[in-house]
C-alpha positions as CSV (number, residue, x, y, z in Angstrom):
1,M,-56.5,-15.4,-54.5
2,A,-54.1,-12.7,-56.0
3,D,-52.1,-11.0,-53.4
4,K,-52.7,-7.4,-53.3
5,K,-50.0,-5.0,-52.2
6,M,-50.7,-2.5,-49.5
7,S,-50.0,1.4,-50.2
8,A,-47.2,3.0,-48.9
9,S,-49.7,5.4,-47.2
10,R,-52.2,2.5,-45.7
11,K,-48.9,0.8,-44.1
12,N,-48.0,4.3,-42.8
13,Y,-51.4,4.7,-41.2
14,L,-51.6,1.3,-39.8
15,K,-48.2,1.8,-38.2
16,S,-49.2,4.6,-36.5
17,L,-52.1,3.2,-35.2
18,L,-50.1,0.5,-33.8
19,L,-47.8,3.1,-32.1
20,Q,-50.4,4.8,-30.6
21,I,-52.0,1.8,-29.1
22,G,-48.8,0.8,-27.9
23,E,-47.8,4.0,-26.2
24,K,-51.3,3.7,-24.4
25,L,-50.6,0.4,-23.2
26,L,-47.2,1.2,-21.9
27,E,-48.6,4.3,-20.0
28,E,-51.4,1.9,-18.5
29,E,-48.5,-0.3,-17.1
30,R,-46.8,2.6,-16.0
31,Q,-49.7,3.9,-13.8
32,E,-50.4,0.4,-12.5
33,A,-47.0,-0.3,-11.4
34,E,-46.8,3.0,-9.6
35,E,-50.1,2.4,-7.9
36,D,-49.2,-1.0,-7.0
37,K,-45.8,0.4,-5.5
38,M,-47.8,2.7,-3.6
39,R,-50.2,0.2,-2.3
40,Y,-47.2,-1.8,-1.2
41,M,-45.5,1.1,0.5
42,E,-48.4,1.8,2.5
43,E,-49.3,-1.8,3.5
44,N,-45.7,-2.4,4.9
45,C,-44.3,1.1,5.8
46,P,-46.5,2.7,8.2
47,T,-46.1,6.7,8.2
48,L,-43.2,7.6,10.6
49,S,-44.1,9.5,13.7
50,L,-41.2,10.9,15.6
51,P,-41.2,10.9,19.2
52,G,-40.5,13.8,21.5
53,T,-38.3,12.2,24.3
54,M,-35.0,10.8,23.8
55,Q,-35.9,7.1,25.4
56,E,-38.9,6.9,23.0
57,L,-36.1,7.9,19.9
58,Q,-33.9,5.2,21.1
59,E,-36.7,2.9,21.0
60,L,-37.6,3.7,17.7
61,C,-33.9,3.2,16.5
62,R,-33.7,-0.2,18.1
63,K,-37.0,-1.1,16.4
64,L,-35.9,-0.1,13.1
65,H,-32.4,-2.2,13.7
66,K,-34.6,-5.1,14.3
67,Q,-36.3,-4.7,10.9
68,I,-33.5,-4.1,9.2
69,D,-31.8,-7.1,10.6
70,M,-34.6,-9.0,9.4
71,V,-34.8,-7.8,6.2
72,D,-31.0,-8.4,5.4
73,E,-31.5,-12.2,6.6
74,E,-34.5,-12.7,4.3
75,R,-32.3,-11.1,1.4
76,Y,-29.6,-13.4,2.4
77,D,-31.9,-16.5,2.6
78,M,-33.5,-15.8,-0.6
79,E,-29.9,-15.2,-2.5
80,L,-28.8,-18.6,-1.1
81,K,-32.3,-20.2,-2.5
82,M,-31.3,-18.7,-5.7
83,T,-27.9,-19.7,-6.2
84,K,-28.7,-23.4,-5.1
85,S,-31.7,-23.3,-7.7
86,D,-29.3,-21.9,-10.4
87,K,-26.7,-24.7,-9.5
88,E,-29.4,-27.2,-9.8
89,I,-31.0,-25.7,-13.1
90,N,-27.4,-25.9,-14.5
91,D,-27.0,-29.7,-13.6
92,L,-30.3,-30.5,-14.9
93,K,-29.5,-28.9,-18.1
94,L,-26.1,-31.0,-18.2
95,M,-28.0,-34.2,-17.5
96,V,-30.5,-33.6,-20.0
97,Q,-27.7,-32.9,-22.9
98,D,-26.1,-36.3,-21.7
99,L,-29.4,-37.9,-22.0
100,N,-30.0,-36.5,-25.7
101,G,-26.5,-37.1,-26.6
102,K,-25.8,-33.6,-28.0
103,F,-22.8,-32.1,-26.7
104,K,-21.5,-28.6,-27.4
105,K,-18.1,-28.9,-28.6
106,P,-15.9,-26.2,-27.1
107,A,-13.8,-23.7,-29.6
108,L,-10.2,-25.5,-29.5
109,K,-7.3,-23.2,-29.4
110,K,-4.2,-23.7,-31.5
111,V,-1.3,-24.9,-29.5
112,R,2.3,-25.4,-30.6
113,M,3.9,-28.4,-28.9
114,S,7.0,-30.0,-29.6
115,A,7.2,-34.1,-29.6
116,D,8.5,-34.3,-26.5
117,A,5.9,-32.2,-25.0
118,M,3.1,-33.9,-26.7
119,L,4.3,-37.3,-25.6
120,A,4.8,-36.1,-21.8
121,A,1.3,-35.2,-22.0
122,L,-0.4,-38.3,-23.4
123,L,1.8,-40.7,-21.4
124,G,2.0,-38.6,-18.3
125,S,5.1,-37.8,-16.5
126,K,6.0,-41.4,-15.6
127,H,7.3,-42.0,-18.8
128,K,10.2,-39.8,-19.9
129,V,10.8,-40.5,-23.6
130,S,12.8,-38.1,-25.6
131,M,12.0,-38.8,-29.3
132,D,14.6,-37.7,-31.3
133,L,13.5,-38.0,-34.9
134,R,16.9,-38.0,-36.6
135,A,18.1,-40.9,-34.4
136,N,16.0,-43.3,-36.6
137,L,16.7,-42.1,-39.8
138,K,18.6,-44.5,-42.2
139,Q,22.2,-43.2,-42.6
140,V,23.6,-43.2,-46.4
141,K,27.4,-43.0,-46.9
142,K,28.5,-41.0,-49.6
143,E,30.6,-43.0,-52.2
144,V,33.4,-41.2,-53.7
145,K,33.7,-41.8,-57.4
146,E,37.0,-42.1,-58.6
147,E,37.2,-39.3,-61.3
148,E,38.9,-39.9,-64.6
149,K,42.2,-37.8,-65.3
150,P,40.4,-34.5,-66.0
151,V,41.7,-33.2,-69.6
152,G,44.0,-30.6,-68.8
153,D,44.9,-27.8,-70.7
154,W,46.3,-28.5,-74.0
155,R,49.3,-26.1,-73.6
156,K,50.5,-28.0,-70.7
157,N,50.8,-31.3,-72.7
158,I,53.0,-29.3,-75.3
159,E,55.2,-27.9,-72.8
160,D,55.7,-31.2,-71.2
161,K,56.7,-32.9,-74.3
162,S,58.8,-30.1,-75.5
163,G,62.6,-30.4,-75.4
164,M,64.4,-33.7,-75.4
165,D,62.3,-35.5,-72.4
166,G,59.4,-34.7,-74.1
167,R,60.5,-36.3,-77.6
168,K,61.7,-39.2,-75.9
169,K,58.2,-39.8,-74.2
170,M,56.4,-39.2,-77.4
171,F,58.5,-41.9,-79.1
172,E,57.9,-44.1,-76.5
173,T,54.4,-43.7,-76.2
174,D,54.2,-44.6,-80.0
175,A,56.4,-47.5,-80.3
């Protein structure tokens, strides 16, 4: 079967129909929620009749305070049950992860540590090892090469050989 594309006008028409149906459903849900709220209030909250005398008014206040205390106790109990159940749920999730063998690896932060700090972290505080990396390096002695006599300036040689002393040296070296 060949897939037929829907025209743009047909798409828009269907979208508008869906939106209208959705709006009607939302409005019905709002009305039902409001009716449920009114029904609950009628059942649990009777109409307030204010008494005429001071003693009746004090009695009404005591009665209301007792009801407030009861509601607070129930709310506190519910909160404790909820936190306890949340903790149990988290513990069970961890147990399931342990059983599956799938662990979420936390994102690790880059930390700059010196070698000493790293050894202290790995070995604990009882091993105080200072690691001097330069101490283990091989020491190399520099050998001083005897340099050959540097060839000097030719003018100096001529000046040394000039005069009587210089000529004697020339003849002595040649002979």
